[in-house]
N, C-alpha and C positions, 0 to 999 in steps of 0.2 A: 130672188126677185127677177121677174121677167123683164127683158130689155124692151124699151120702147124708144126708138130713135127720135121720134117727134117730141116726146116728152123731155128727152135729154137735151135737145136743142133749145127748147123753151126754158128749161132749168138753167142752162149755160148762159143764155141771154139775161135772165133774171139776176144771176150771180154777177155778171159783168156790170150791170147797172149799179148794184150795191158796191162792187169792188172799185169802180172808177174813182169816186171821191176819196176812198180810203187809200188807194195806191198813190194818188197825188199828195194826199196829206202826209202819209208816212214817208214819202220821198222828201218832202220839204222838211219834216221834223228830223230826218236823219242827217241833214246838212248837205246832202248831195243834190237836192232839187227835185222838183216834180217829175222831170224827165226820167230820173233814176228809178222812181217808184213805178212809173208806167212800164219801163223796160223790164223791170223785175217781174211785174205781174204777167207780162207777155211771155218772156223767155222761160223763167223759172216755172210759171204756171203750166206751160205746155209740156216741158220736159218732165216735171214731177208727175204730171198726169199719165204720161206714157210709161215711165220707168218705175214709178212708185208702187207701193204695196197695197193701196186701197183704191177701190173702184169709185169712191165718192169724194175723195179728198180734193180740196182746192188750195193751191199754194200761191204764195206771193209775199210782198212786204207785210210785216205785222208790227203791232205796237210793241210787243215784247222785244223783238229784234231791234227796233228803233232805239229803245231804251239802252241797249248794249252798245249801239253804234255811235251814239252822241259823244261819249268820252273818247272813242277811238278817232273820230273825226277831229276832235279838239286837239288831240295829241299828235296824230300821224298824218292828218290831212286826207283828202278824198282818195289819193292813190293808196294810202294805207288801208282804207276800208276795202277797196277792190282787191288788194292782195290778201287781206284777212278772209274775204269771201272765198277766194280761190283755195287758200290753205284749208279753210273749214270744209270745202267740198271734198278735198283729199281725205281729211280725217273722217268724214261721214262715210265715205266709201270703205275706208279701213275698218270702221265699226261694223259695217254691214258684212264684210268678209269675215270678221271675227265672230259674227253672229251674236252681237251684243244687244240686239233689239229686245230680246226677251227680258232683259234685266231692267229695262226702263219702267216696266209696269209696277215695280216694287216701290215706287215713290209714294209715300203716305199721302192720304187725302188732305190732312191739315197743311202739309207742305205745299201742295198744289193750290189750295184755296188761299193760303197766305201769300204765296208767290203771285197769284192773279190779283189779289187786292193791292199788293205793293206796286205791281205793274200799272194798274189802273190809276193809282195816285201819281205815279211818275209821268204817265202820258198826259194826265190832266195838267200837271204843273208845267210840262213842256209847252203847252199851248198858250200859257199866260201872255208871253210877249205878243204873239200874233193876235190873240183875242183882244188885247188892249191897244193894238195898233202902234206898238213901239218897236224900235230896232232891237234885235237880240244882242245882248252884251257878250255872249260866248261864255264857255266854261263847261266843266265836266259834270258838276253837281246841279241838279235841277232846283233845289231849294234856294240857293243864292241867286241863280239866274231869274227865278220867278220873283224874288223879292226886289231885285234891281229893276225889273220890269214894272212892278207896282210903283216904285219910287219915281221912275221916269214918267209913268202915266199921271201920277199926282202933280208932277211939275208941268206937264203939257197934255191935258186930257184929249183923247180921240174917241168921241162918243159914237162916231160912225162905225168904227171897227167893233166896238162893244155891242152895238145894236145888231150888226150883221152876225157876229159869232153867237150871241145869245138867241137871236131869232132862229138861226139854223139849228142850234142844239135843241131849242124848245119845240120846233116843228118835228124833229126826229123823235124826241122822247114822247111827245103827245101822240104823234102818228103811230108809233109802235104799239101803244096801248089801244088806240082806236081801230086801226086796220093793220095788223102785224104783217100781212102779206104784201103790202104796198111798200116799194123802196123809197121811203120819204127822204132819204139822204140826197138822192139825185134831184128830187123835186125841190128841196130846200136850197141846194146849191145853185140850181138854175134861177130860182126866184131871187136869191141874194145877188147873183151876178147881174140880172136884169135891173134890180133896184140900184145897184152901184152905178150902172151905165146910164140909166134914165135920170137919176137924181144927181148925177155928176159928183159922186162922192170921191173926190180926188185924194182924200186922206186915207182911203182904203187901198192899200198896196195889193197888186195882183201877182199871179204866178209869173207872168212875163212870157217872152217868146219861147216856144217849143219847136224843135225840129220836126218837120213833116216826114217821119220815118225813123226806123231803127238805125243807130250808128253801125258802121262796119266793125266787125270783131277785131280786137287788138290786144296785145300784151304790152303795150308801151308803158303802162303804169307800173309794171313789175320791177322792183329793185331787189335783186338777189341779196345784196348786203344787208337789207333790213329784215330778212326772213326770221332771224333769231329773235329780234326784239318784238316781232309780231306773233310769235308762237303762242304766248299766253292769251292774247285777245282771240286768236283763231280757235284755241281750245274752248274758250268761253262761248264763242259763236256756235261752234259745232255742238257743244253740249246743249245749248238752248234750242238749236234747230232740232236735235234728236228728241229732246224732251217734249217740246211743243207739238212736233209732228206726230209722235206716237200717242200723245194725249188726245190730239184732234182725231186721229184714226179710231181710237177707242170710243170716243164720243159718237162718231159716225156709225160704228158697229152697233152701239147701244140704241140708236134711233131707228134701226132697221131690223128686219128678220131675215136671216140667211146670209148676211154679209159678214165676212171675217177678213181683217187685213193681215198681211204678212209683214211683221215688224222689221225684219232684216231687209226685205226688198224695199220697204218704205225708206229706210236709211240710205239705201243705194240710190233710190230715185232722188232724194233730197241732195245727196252728194253730187249727182250729175247736174242737177239744177243749179247748185251753187258753184260748180266749176264753170258753167257756161255763162251765168248772169254777169259776172264781172267783166267778161270779154266784151260785152256790149255796154258797159257802164252801169250795170245794175248793182244794187246792194244785196247783201246776203238775204236769203229767203227761207221761209219755213211754211209749214201748213198753217192755214188760218182757220181757227175753230169757228168763228162767226160765219165766214163765207162757206165753210163746209156744211154748217147747219142749214144755211139758206139753201144750199144745193140739195140736201136731203129732203127738206120740207117742200121743195119745188118739184119733187118727183123724180129726181135723177136716179138712174139705175146702172150707169156704166161710166167709163172714163170719157165718153163723148161729151158729157156735160162740161167737165173741167176744160177740155180742149176747146169747146165752143166759147167758154168764158175768155180764154186767152185770145182766140181769134177775133172776138168782138172788140176787145181792148186794142188789139193790133190795128183794127180798122179805124178806131178812134185816133190812134197815133198818126196814121197816114192821112186820114180824111178830115179830122176835126181839130187839128192842133191849134189853129188860130182862135177857135171858139174857146177851147180849154184854157188858153193863155190869159183870157180875160177874167178868170175866176179869182175873186178876192182871197187873199191869204186868211183873212178873218173868217170867211165862210168855211174854209177847210179846218181852221181851228175849232169852229163850232161842231163840225162833223166828228172830230176826234174827241172833243169834250163829251159829246153824247155817247160816243163809243166807250169812253172810259167809265162813264156812269153805268152803262148797260153791262159792262164786264163784271160789275160787283153784284153777285147774287146774294141778296140779304138772307134769304132762306137757308142757303148752304152755309153761310158764315154763322148764322144762329145755330144751325145743327152742329157744326164743329165745336162751337163754344160751349154748347150744352152737353156734348157727348161725354167727355171726361176732362178733368183739369189739365191733364197732359196734352190732350189734343188742342185745347184752348191756348196753352202756353206755346206750343209749336207753331200754331197759326199766327199769333201775335209776333213772335220772334222772327219768323220768316218774312212777314209783311214789313216789319221795321227794318230788317237787314236789307230787304230789296230797296227800300226808300233811301236808306242812309249809305249803304255800301254799294254792292252791285248784285246782279241777278244770280250769277254763278255762286258767289260767296253765300248768298241767301239760301240757295238750295242746299249747298254743302252743310251750312249751319243747321238748317232745318232737319236734314237727314241724320246728322250726328246726334242732335238733341232727341229726335224721335226714337232713334235706335237705343239711346241710353235709357230713356224713359220706359220703352218697351221691355228692355232687359230687366230693369228694376221691377216692373210689374210681374214678369214671369218669375223672377227670383222670389218675390214676396209671396206669390201664390204657391211656389214650390215649398216654402217654409210652412205655410198653412197646411198643405197636403201632408207634410211629414208628421205634424202633430195631430192629424186626424180631424181637422175642423171642416173638411169638405162634406156637404150634405150627401147622403147616400140615397138618391132618388130611385124609386122602383123602375125597372125597365125590362123585365123578363118577357118572354113570348111563349105562348103555348103552341102545341103542334098545329092546332087549327089556324092560329095567326100566322105561323110560318108558311102554311099552305097558301093562305091568302097573299102573302108577300111574293111567293114564287110566281103566282099567276098574274097579279095586277099591280103590285106595289114594290117599290125599292125603298129600303130604309137605310139611312146613313147615320152612323154614330160619330159625332165630331169630338175628338179628344184634344185637350190642351188649349192653348191660346189661339184665338182667331183675331190676329192683328196683322198689320200691314205686311210683315215679312212672309206670311203664309196665306194671306187671304186670296190672292190671285190664283194660287195653285188649287185652292178649294173651288173657285169659280170655274176654272178650266175643267176640273174633274167632274163637277156637278153638271156642267153644260153638255157633257158627252152622254148623259143619260138618254136612252132611247128605248122604244118599245114598252114603255110603261105609261100608266095613266095617273098615278099618284106617287109623290115622293114625300117621305117622312124624314124630317131632320130631328135627330135625337140629340138634344143640346144640354143634357144634364151634366155632361163631363167637360163642357167648355169652361175653361178657367178664367179667361180674360177676353174681352171684346173691346176694340178701340173703334174710332170713327171709320177708318178704312175698312175694317172687317165688317162693320155694320152696313156700310154702303155696298160692299161686294155681296153680302148676303141678300140685301134688297134687290140688287141687280140680278142675282141668280134666280130669285123668286119670280121677278118680272119676265125674264127670258123664258123660263119654263112655262109660266102662265100663257105667254104668247104662243107657245107651241101646243097649248091645250093640256098641259100637265099640271094638275093641282099640287100645291106644296103645303104640307102640314108641318107644324113644329110642336115638339113636346119637351117638357122639362126645362124651360127657360128660367134661369136662376135670377133672383132679385138684383144681383150685382151687374147683370148684363142688360137690364131693361133700359137704363138711362141712355146708353149709346144707341141701342136699337130704336128706342122711342124718338130720339133726336133727329134721325135721318128718315123716319117714316117707315122703317121695316116692320115694326110691331103693328102699326095701323094697317099695313098691307095684309097682314095675316088676320087681324081682328075683323077687317071688313068682310071677309068671307067666313068668319067663325072657324078659323083653321089653326088656332093655338090651343094646346091641351096641356094639362098638368103632367100627365104620364103618357108613356108610349102605348100601353093597352088602350087608353082612351082615344089616342090618335088613330090607332088601327080601327077602332070601332067607327070613328068619324070617317075614315077612308072608305070603309065598307058602305056606310050610308051614302057617301058621295057617289060611289060606283053604282049603287042600286038606283039612286035618283037619276043618274045619267043613263040608266038602262044598260050598263056595261057588266053588271054582275048578275048572272041568272040566279033564280031562287034555288035551291038544292045544288049549288055548285061545289064540287069537291076536287080541287086541283091536287097535283102531286106534291109530296113533301118538298120543302124548300131548303136551300143552304142558309147559313147564318147571314144576318144582314150585313151589308157592306159597311166598312169602317174607313173613315178619313182621319188619319192621324196628322195633326197640324204641326207639332214640334216635339222634339225629345223632351221628356219630363224628368 
């Protein structure tokens, strides 16, 4: 992607407008206040942009991290959160030095979707007290806190706060469908603030005074004797920061052509950011998927955009603190309620639920554990269950193979077809299960294809496909198509179709008429594609070819 400084500056300013109310809201939700959210967005956002492994990533306070921090604040207080952030930074740097970034990609898609759904529910429940205009009762679990807020509202209703929060959320959700490129969050917050001031809505509590500038760095919060008791929360924060940051970087790569993040450098950059943010009173940070997506869609091509985002927010801290202090808490609650709603991708959830029963079970279990327990336990439970179900599926298929029940689909090639492969086409035979443990290796290998115009995926020997494998296959097809490489598939078995259909992989192949029953038919289709594109001369006789490439997914 060619660099365009002017475009990067505009993208950075756009992201800053989107990030401002989110930074304020997540700071308030964490329990450390709006100032902590702004400081995190400025300090962590700048350092992660410089030292991180993605050119397009935008970092700062996020909803997922806030969910983890609330119980830490309740148990250890603000100083405990700052110490946890510092320790998490050290752990992230250690993960980077151990080159652990590559292993984060093996988290199955149902675990990620269930995790996201659970986080969205928790964020929404966290906003109930401010949205209803009642004082927070405190506590680690969001369900009891939300219930007590509802009871307090029933005893003394505050309709001004409800109107502000629902108005802001409604404007954001409706505006996103009407004009997705317009940052309606800041528009809605400004309107709500003006309404509260002009209508003298005294019942609507505001952010309160903010310092006009960043505080001086300090380690006064550090209590060495408490490090042992804070180790477990620090591990949870570091694990979440690693998972969310690498997931966000992967999303950014998928939205562009030619961008590829370095996972270990990304962990290092997040470690540096989390080491520095607590010194200024900031909360632990991670990459923000929503802000990263806005950055990419706004035309960003380099780290300058993320740095501009941090610089604009710093200017707000120094120049507009009095204006920001007048924002009603109910308005910020509305921003986060809308954010929680937009986090839930109904299409992705439906795809996971329809893929296989195992994927649906993992998704529901992870979401429930996220809501009832905590995020790290939820991911661990999801991984363990997904791994157990995947091993059961592989073992069941192995038993079927032993008694000879696997279909023997035709797949031979004549010398003429081999010659065509050598000159224009690469054929891959995929053996064994295509599930989460092996899917990303498949994507990496397939993405390295070069100097070809057609790729044929021979899938008659694939034994198992789960939702992650189907999503990775779809991603590989889309990436190759963007590079001008046609992808054809042959021998897709009936048992694989449900997972492939649920995520749209089959529709992608059928749209171009690129699914075939057998490999010879696929090769004939490849020849027609090349002839239609004017890439295969009439009477073309290339040299003999080696045997087609083979990707082996797992020992059988």
